[in-house]
C-alpha beads as a LAMMPS data file, in Angstrom:
LAMMPS data file: protein, C-alpha beads

304 atoms
303 bonds

1 atom types
1 bond types

-500.0 500.0 xlo xhi
-500.0 500.0 ylo yhi
-500.0 500.0 zlo zhi

Masses

1 110.0

Atoms # bond

1 1 1 25.960 -1.320 7.174
2 1 1 26.859 -5.297 7.517
3 1 1 26.464 -6.564 3.888
4 1 1 27.327 -5.950 0.533
5 1 1 24.112 -7.544 -1.188
6 1 1 21.831 -6.440 1.616
7 1 1 22.429 -3.370 3.825
8 1 1 20.737 -2.729 7.140
9 1 1 20.517 1.200 8.266
10 1 1 19.362 1.148 11.916
11 1 1 19.725 4.898 12.468
12 1 1 19.589 8.518 11.292
13 1 1 23.503 8.876 11.427
14 1 1 23.800 5.371 9.676
15 1 1 21.384 6.838 6.765
16 1 1 23.405 9.936 6.210
17 1 1 26.727 8.322 6.144
18 1 1 25.443 5.881 3.254
19 1 1 23.623 8.981 1.277
20 1 1 27.156 11.237 1.796
21 1 1 25.403 13.615 4.025
22 1 1 26.852 15.822 7.424
23 1 1 26.005 14.399 10.594
24 1 1 22.314 14.887 11.335
25 1 1 20.945 17.695 13.420
26 1 1 18.556 15.752 15.399
27 1 1 19.260 11.796 15.915
28 1 1 15.969 10.330 15.708
29 1 1 14.756 12.703 12.673
30 1 1 15.991 14.453 9.593
31 1 1 14.842 15.946 6.042
32 1 1 16.664 15.090 3.162
33 1 1 17.476 17.035 0.453
34 1 1 17.850 14.454 -2.653
35 1 1 19.931 16.960 -4.365
36 1 1 22.669 16.513 -1.904
37 1 1 22.432 12.719 -1.796
38 1 1 25.629 10.891 -2.938
39 1 1 25.545 7.274 -2.088
40 1 1 28.198 6.303 -0.519
41 1 1 28.779 2.670 -2.470
42 1 1 30.219 1.253 -5.389
43 1 1 27.268 -0.972 -6.515
44 1 1 24.833 -0.490 -9.403
45 1 1 22.082 -2.099 -7.709
46 1 1 21.674 -2.371 -4.012
47 1 1 18.915 -3.406 -1.662
48 1 1 18.221 -2.364 2.130
49 1 1 16.437 -2.888 5.426
50 1 1 15.978 0.180 7.386
51 1 1 14.818 0.478 11.217
52 1 1 13.326 4.018 10.123
53 1 1 10.214 5.351 8.681
54 1 1 10.586 6.885 5.364
55 1 1 8.229 9.300 3.752
56 1 1 9.495 11.391 0.485
57 1 1 8.517 12.553 -2.622
58 1 1 11.295 12.651 -5.761
59 1 1 12.054 13.712 -9.046
60 1 1 14.689 12.549 -11.505
61 1 1 16.564 10.399 -8.932
62 1 1 19.575 8.433 -10.636
63 1 1 17.840 5.132 -10.983
64 1 1 15.543 3.144 -10.714
65 1 1 13.507 1.954 -7.319
66 1 1 12.093 -1.425 -7.207
67 1 1 9.146 -0.502 -4.513
68 1 1 7.482 -3.777 -3.509
69 1 1 6.821 -5.691 -6.911
70 1 1 6.774 -2.257 -9.067
71 1 1 9.284 0.038 -10.554
72 1 1 9.303 3.534 -10.880
73 1 1 11.539 5.637 -12.903
74 1 1 10.734 9.307 -10.964
75 1 1 9.621 10.964 -14.284
76 1 1 6.996 12.796 -12.047
77 1 1 5.764 13.599 -8.644
78 1 1 6.069 10.287 -6.810
79 1 1 5.645 9.853 -3.084
80 1 1 6.300 6.624 -1.603
81 1 1 6.052 5.360 2.340
82 1 1 8.665 2.835 3.713
83 1 1 7.573 1.143 7.287
84 1 1 10.489 -0.111 9.674
85 1 1 11.780 -3.575 7.825
86 1 1 10.611 -3.405 4.386
87 1 1 12.894 -4.219 1.273
88 1 1 14.021 -1.541 -1.001
89 1 1 15.545 -2.133 -4.021
90 1 1 17.373 0.688 -6.244
91 1 1 19.368 0.491 -9.258
92 1 1 21.534 3.391 -9.674
93 1 1 22.399 5.225 -12.796
94 1 1 25.234 7.353 -12.375
95 1 1 24.524 9.499 -15.247
96 1 1 25.119 12.998 -13.461
97 1 1 21.270 13.898 -13.742
98 1 1 20.670 15.918 -10.706
99 1 1 17.769 14.374 -8.806
100 1 1 15.052 16.461 -6.692
101 1 1 12.625 15.972 -3.934
102 1 1 12.467 15.609 -0.184
103 1 1 12.441 12.871 1.940
104 1 1 11.438 12.968 5.824
105 1 1 13.154 9.916 7.675
106 1 1 12.246 9.505 11.136
107 1 1 13.009 6.144 13.797
108 1 1 10.117 4.881 15.742
109 1 1 11.517 6.030 18.848
110 1 1 10.523 9.585 18.024
111 1 1 7.275 8.649 18.246
112 1 1 7.547 6.202 20.917
113 1 1 4.865 6.374 23.670
114 1 1 2.776 8.958 21.632
115 1 1 -0.731 8.768 19.981
116 1 1 0.989 8.345 16.567
117 1 1 2.861 5.330 17.661
118 1 1 -0.708 3.659 17.730
119 1 1 -2.140 5.417 14.797
120 1 1 0.281 5.172 12.246
121 1 1 -0.365 1.683 11.327
122 1 1 -3.790 2.952 10.604
123 1 1 -2.545 5.037 7.529
124 1 1 -2.553 1.869 4.931
125 1 1 0.028 3.428 2.127
126 1 1 2.852 2.324 4.725
127 1 1 1.448 -1.178 3.566
128 1 1 1.304 -0.034 -0.118
129 1 1 4.785 -1.647 -0.799
130 1 1 3.185 -3.943 -3.198
131 1 1 1.183 -1.656 -5.366
132 1 1 1.694 1.863 -7.012
133 1 1 2.737 4.778 -4.908
134 1 1 1.306 8.256 -4.938
135 1 1 1.181 10.408 -7.649
136 1 1 1.418 14.267 -6.537
137 1 1 -0.065 17.619 -8.731
138 1 1 1.818 20.595 -8.599
139 1 1 0.070 21.886 -5.839
140 1 1 0.343 18.982 -3.626
141 1 1 3.756 19.078 -3.955
142 1 1 3.993 22.446 -2.984
143 1 1 1.918 21.811 0.174
144 1 1 3.851 19.109 1.495
145 1 1 7.301 21.001 0.808
146 1 1 5.764 23.546 3.076
147 1 1 4.905 21.008 6.034
148 1 1 8.429 19.163 5.158
149 1 1 10.311 22.509 5.850
150 1 1 8.113 23.520 8.739
151 1 1 9.507 20.192 10.567
152 1 1 13.054 21.173 9.433
153 1 1 12.792 24.431 10.676
154 1 1 11.580 23.249 14.335
155 1 1 14.205 20.618 14.591
156 1 1 17.069 23.091 13.513
157 1 1 15.998 25.828 15.720
158 1 1 17.100 24.096 19.195
159 1 1 15.368 21.252 20.861
160 1 1 13.117 21.807 23.526
161 1 1 10.383 20.183 25.619
162 1 1 7.718 21.345 23.120
163 1 1 9.801 19.904 20.238
164 1 1 8.461 16.358 19.942
165 1 1 4.870 17.205 20.119
166 1 1 5.072 19.957 17.202
167 1 1 6.979 17.953 15.275
168 1 1 4.679 14.939 15.743
169 1 1 1.755 17.357 15.109
170 1 1 3.484 18.300 11.661
171 1 1 3.890 14.968 10.591
172 1 1 0.232 13.771 11.311
173 1 1 -0.758 16.641 8.969
174 1 1 1.158 15.329 6.590
175 1 1 -0.250 11.787 6.601
176 1 1 -3.843 12.943 6.892
177 1 1 -2.846 15.146 3.482
178 1 1 -1.390 12.097 2.008
179 1 1 -4.661 10.222 2.989
180 1 1 -6.652 12.648 0.914
181 1 1 -4.162 12.826 -1.949
182 1 1 -4.586 8.826 -2.265
183 1 1 -8.489 9.201 -2.494
184 1 1 -7.972 11.411 -5.228
185 1 1 -5.792 9.275 -6.707
186 1 1 -8.618 6.628 -6.685
187 1 1 -10.497 9.048 -9.016
188 1 1 -8.241 10.205 -11.150
189 1 1 -6.321 7.475 -11.933
190 1 1 -9.849 5.613 -12.707
191 1 1 -8.699 3.793 -16.022
192 1 1 -5.659 1.893 -14.182
193 1 1 -7.859 1.382 -11.168
194 1 1 -10.693 -0.263 -13.289
195 1 1 -8.229 -2.624 -15.108
196 1 1 -7.736 -3.686 -11.517
197 1 1 -11.486 -4.378 -11.176
198 1 1 -11.368 -5.936 -14.385
199 1 1 -8.477 -8.519 -13.408
200 1 1 -10.274 -9.025 -10.326
201 1 1 -13.138 -10.558 -12.242
202 1 1 -11.140 -12.754 -14.243
203 1 1 -9.560 -14.085 -11.273
204 1 1 -12.927 -15.134 -9.510
205 1 1 -14.210 -16.492 -12.692
206 1 1 -11.259 -18.670 -12.976
207 1 1 -11.244 -19.712 -9.476
208 1 1 -14.780 -21.163 -9.875
209 1 1 -14.139 -22.320 -13.292
210 1 1 -11.907 -24.702 -11.602
211 1 1 -12.497 -27.310 -8.763
212 1 1 -12.779 -25.213 -5.579
213 1 1 -14.186 -27.804 -3.115
214 1 1 -10.729 -28.644 -1.887
215 1 1 -9.488 -24.693 -2.222
216 1 1 -12.408 -23.350 0.124
217 1 1 -13.892 -19.788 -0.386
218 1 1 -11.467 -17.213 -2.059
219 1 1 -9.861 -14.873 0.415
220 1 1 -9.255 -10.983 0.295
221 1 1 -5.143 -12.124 0.671
222 1 1 -5.697 -14.742 -2.347
223 1 1 -7.094 -12.214 -4.581
224 1 1 -4.671 -9.317 -3.541
225 1 1 -1.610 -11.568 -4.111
226 1 1 -3.092 -12.648 -7.488
227 1 1 -3.258 -8.731 -8.201
228 1 1 0.362 -7.996 -7.048
229 1 1 -1.188 -5.442 -4.710
230 1 1 -2.028 -5.393 -0.967
231 1 1 -4.976 -6.524 0.993
232 1 1 -5.294 -2.988 2.154
233 1 1 -4.896 -1.069 -1.150
234 1 1 -7.454 -3.462 -2.554
235 1 1 -10.059 -3.164 0.476
236 1 1 -9.225 0.959 -0.159
237 1 1 -9.826 0.617 -4.279
238 1 1 -13.072 -1.293 -3.773
239 1 1 -14.545 0.781 -1.397
240 1 1 -13.800 3.967 -3.469
241 1 1 -14.945 2.624 -6.641
242 1 1 -18.084 0.186 -5.919
243 1 1 -18.640 0.936 -2.045
244 1 1 -18.034 -2.688 -1.297
245 1 1 -15.265 -4.138 0.780
246 1 1 -13.420 -7.208 -0.774
247 1 1 -15.513 -9.761 1.088
248 1 1 -18.411 -7.831 -0.201
249 1 1 -17.364 -8.358 -3.360
250 1 1 -16.414 -12.022 -3.201
251 1 1 -20.096 -12.860 -2.099
252 1 1 -21.651 -11.047 -4.931
253 1 1 -19.742 -12.821 -7.064
254 1 1 -20.399 -15.760 -5.068
255 1 1 -23.883 -15.527 -5.533
256 1 1 -23.975 -14.678 -8.832
257 1 1 -22.120 -18.218 -9.754
258 1 1 -24.756 -19.774 -7.178
259 1 1 -27.659 -18.304 -9.372
260 1 1 -26.251 -19.723 -12.504
261 1 1 -25.814 -23.009 -11.274
262 1 1 -28.952 -23.112 -9.398
263 1 1 -31.160 -22.120 -12.527
264 1 1 -29.111 -24.151 -15.335
265 1 1 -28.311 -27.522 -13.405
266 1 1 -30.041 -30.475 -11.440
267 1 1 -27.451 -30.075 -8.735
268 1 1 -28.380 -30.327 -5.072
269 1 1 -27.823 -27.155 -3.059
270 1 1 -25.331 -29.469 -0.698
271 1 1 -23.814 -30.325 -3.799
272 1 1 -23.414 -26.436 -5.355
273 1 1 -22.200 -25.399 -1.719
274 1 1 -19.575 -27.727 -2.285
275 1 1 -18.547 -26.579 -5.632
276 1 1 -18.527 -22.974 -4.618
277 1 1 -15.945 -24.378 -1.809
278 1 1 -18.432 -24.007 1.215
279 1 1 -17.314 -26.891 3.961
280 1 1 -21.038 -26.742 5.083
281 1 1 -23.914 -26.449 2.827
282 1 1 -25.851 -24.472 5.544
283 1 1 -23.525 -21.781 5.684
284 1 1 -24.193 -21.512 2.104
285 1 1 -27.523 -21.422 2.511
286 1 1 -27.630 -18.755 5.257
287 1 1 -25.379 -16.677 2.894
288 1 1 -27.778 -16.783 -0.097
289 1 1 -30.741 -16.040 1.639
290 1 1 -28.716 -13.181 3.535
291 1 1 -27.999 -11.430 0.140
292 1 1 -31.067 -12.362 -1.968
293 1 1 -34.029 -12.617 1.076
294 1 1 -34.678 -15.912 -0.194
295 1 1 -33.567 -19.829 0.141
296 1 1 -31.389 -21.401 -2.703
297 1 1 -34.606 -23.741 -3.359
298 1 1 -36.815 -21.044 -3.357
299 1 1 -34.887 -19.008 -6.234
300 1 1 -34.861 -22.417 -8.039
301 1 1 -38.425 -22.596 -7.771
302 1 1 -39.350 -19.351 -9.098
303 1 1 -37.284 -20.582 -12.523
304 1 1 -39.759 -23.679 -12.499

Bonds

1 1 1 2
2 1 2 3
3 1 3 4
4 1 4 5
5 1 5 6
6 1 6 7
7 1 7 8
8 1 8 9
9 1 9 10
10 1 10 11
11 1 11 12
12 1 12 13
13 1 13 14
14 1 14 15
15 1 15 16
16 1 16 17
17 1 17 18
18 1 18 19
19 1 19 20
20 1 20 21
21 1 21 22
22 1 22 23
23 1 23 24
24 1 24 25
25 1 25 26
26 1 26 27
27 1 27 28
28 1 28 29
29 1 29 30
30 1 30 31
31 1 31 32
32 1 32 33
33 1 33 34
34 1 34 35
35 1 35 36
36 1 36 37
37 1 37 38
38 1 38 39
39 1 39 40
40 1 40 41
41 1 41 42
42 1 42 43
43 1 43 44
44 1 44 45
45 1 45 46
46 1 46 47
47 1 47 48
48 1 48 49
49 1 49 50
50 1 50 51
51 1 51 52
52 1 52 53
53 1 53 54
54 1 54 55
55 1 55 56
56 1 56 57
57 1 57 58
58 1 58 59
59 1 59 60
60 1 60 61
61 1 61 62
62 1 62 63
63 1 63 64
64 1 64 65
65 1 65 66
66 1 66 67
67 1 67 68
68 1 68 69
69 1 69 70
70 1 70 71
71 1 71 72
72 1 72 73
73 1 73 74
74 1 74 75
75 1 75 76
76 1 76 77
77 1 77 78
78 1 78 79
79 1 79 80
80 1 80 81
81 1 81 82
82 1 82 83
83 1 83 84
84 1 84 85
85 1 85 86
86 1 86 87
87 1 87 88
88 1 88 89
89 1 89 90
90 1 90 91
91 1 91 92
92 1 92 93
93 1 93 94
94 1 94 95
95 1 95 96
96 1 96 97
97 1 97 98
98 1 98 99
99 1 99 100
100 1 100 101
101 1 101 102
102 1 102 103
103 1 103 104
104 1 104 105
105 1 105 106
106 1 106 107
107 1 107 108
108 1 108 109
109 1 109 110
110 1 110 111
111 1 111 112
112 1 112 113
113 1 113 114
114 1 114 115
115 1 115 116
116 1 116 117
117 1 117 118
118 1 118 119
119 1 119 120
120 1 120 121
121 1 121 122
122 1 122 123
123 1 123 124
124 1 124 125
125 1 125 126
126 1 126 127
127 1 127 128
128 1 128 129
129 1 129 130
130 1 130 131
131 1 131 132
132 1 132 133
133 1 133 134
134 1 134 135
135 1 135 136
136 1 136 137
137 1 137 138
138 1 138 139
139 1 139 140
140 1 140 141
141 1 141 142
142 1 142 143
143 1 143 144
144 1 144 145
145 1 145 146
146 1 146 147
147 1 147 148
148 1 148 149
149 1 149 150
150 1 150 151
151 1 151 152
152 1 152 153
153 1 153 154
154 1 154 155
155 1 155 156
156 1 156 157
157 1 157 158
158 1 158 159
159 1 159 160
160 1 160 161
161 1 161 162
162 1 162 163
163 1 163 164
164 1 164 165
165 1 165 166
166 1 166 167
167 1 167 168
168 1 168 169
169 1 169 170
170 1 170 171
171 1 171 172
172 1 172 173
173 1 173 174
174 1 174 175
175 1 175 176
176 1 176 177
177 1 177 178
178 1 178 179
179 1 179 180
180 1 180 181
181 1 181 182
182 1 182 183
183 1 183 184
184 1 184 185
185 1 185 186
186 1 186 187
187 1 187 188
188 1 188 189
189 1 189 190
190 1 190 191
191 1 191 192
192 1 192 193
193 1 193 194
194 1 194 195
195 1 195 196
196 1 196 197
197 1 197 198
198 1 198 199
199 1 199 200
200 1 200 201
201 1 201 202
202 1 202 203
203 1 203 204
204 1 204 205
205 1 205 206
206 1 206 207
207 1 207 208
208 1 208 209
209 1 209 210
210 1 210 211
211 1 211 212
212 1 212 213
213 1 213 214
214 1 214 215
215 1 215 216
216 1 216 217
217 1 217 218
218 1 218 219
219 1 219 220
220 1 220 221
221 1 221 222
222 1 222 223
223 1 223 224
224 1 224 225
225 1 225 226
226 1 226 227
227 1 227 228
228 1 228 229
229 1 229 230
230 1 230 231
231 1 231 232
232 1 232 233
233 1 233 234
234 1 234 235
235 1 235 236
236 1 236 237
237 1 237 238
238 1 238 239
239 1 239 240
240 1 240 241
241 1 241 242
242 1 242 243
243 1 243 244
244 1 244 245
245 1 245 246
246 1 246 247
247 1 247 248
248 1 248 249
249 1 249 250
250 1 250 251
251 1 251 252
252 1 252 253
253 1 253 254
254 1 254 255
255 1 255 256
256 1 256 257
257 1 257 258
258 1 258 259
259 1 259 260
260 1 260 261
261 1 261 262
262 1 262 263
263 1 263 264
264 1 264 265
265 1 265 266
266 1 266 267
267 1 267 268
268 1 268 269
269 1 269 270
270 1 270 271
271 1 271 272
272 1 272 273
273 1 273 274
274 1 274 275
275 1 275 276
276 1 276 277
277 1 277 278
278 1 278 279
279 1 279 280
280 1 280 281
281 1 281 282
282 1 282 283
283 1 283 284
284 1 284 285
285 1 285 286
286 1 286 287
287 1 287 288
288 1 288 289
289 1 289 290
290 1 290 291
291 1 291 292
292 1 292 293
293 1 293 294
294 1 294 295
295 1 295 296
296 1 296 297
297 1 297 298
298 1 298 299
299 1 299 300
300 1 300 301
301 1 301 302
302 1 302 303
303 1 303 304
């Protein structure tokens, strides 16, 4: 670690040192029992960036974790995924409450030149640093504990030519289970997810109420930032709840607003296109016809 305000953790050994743990049994991967962690720092609030992948679920952690732009108290099973170079902040409460849970940490070098190195970015929850984490049921926790323990047993039993491949296959199983659990979460946390949808509708309504000629069309990134979530999470959520991509949802709102203007105003098609953020009216007409099977002028004539 190099800085009292922003720590950097470059290796598994350094992470063990800051956590008050014995030296790791493997230089590139480690399963950490949270009940044994005693952070070797004086500050009550710390920030760090690590060159490691973290996957862990935690209960009763001493303090609060700022995970992206959200804060969590760990009063229930909560899993988070942190990719290398992501910022983590923690407020440490030294109340003496013993935490529980496990953290699997591994260095990118461990998966270097393997299929997982190419596919790990496909697991979108590693980009969920700006939205809610994964809440686990008791049975889901049991499943993951068994897999974590299997990895620990493998690297503790001696390193040979098969160790890396066996552990990587177990990591992939964990990631696939978490993919399943996230899809379950989209269903079981319907209330909060639909609140996101309501906010999305308000954001688009406000966007089109204002002068958007110079702003252009709303983008998935703009909406995600306005909702304080990642574009990946927004896309997964919309696909789960509505069957649409973010772009398709934006287009649906565009067509809705276009129909309102075509049926209630005398603005020309070009004027409506520019008001909705299109640089060229031809692009607007093409999208409108693709979505409705008729041109904007044909739609307008249907009201006369």
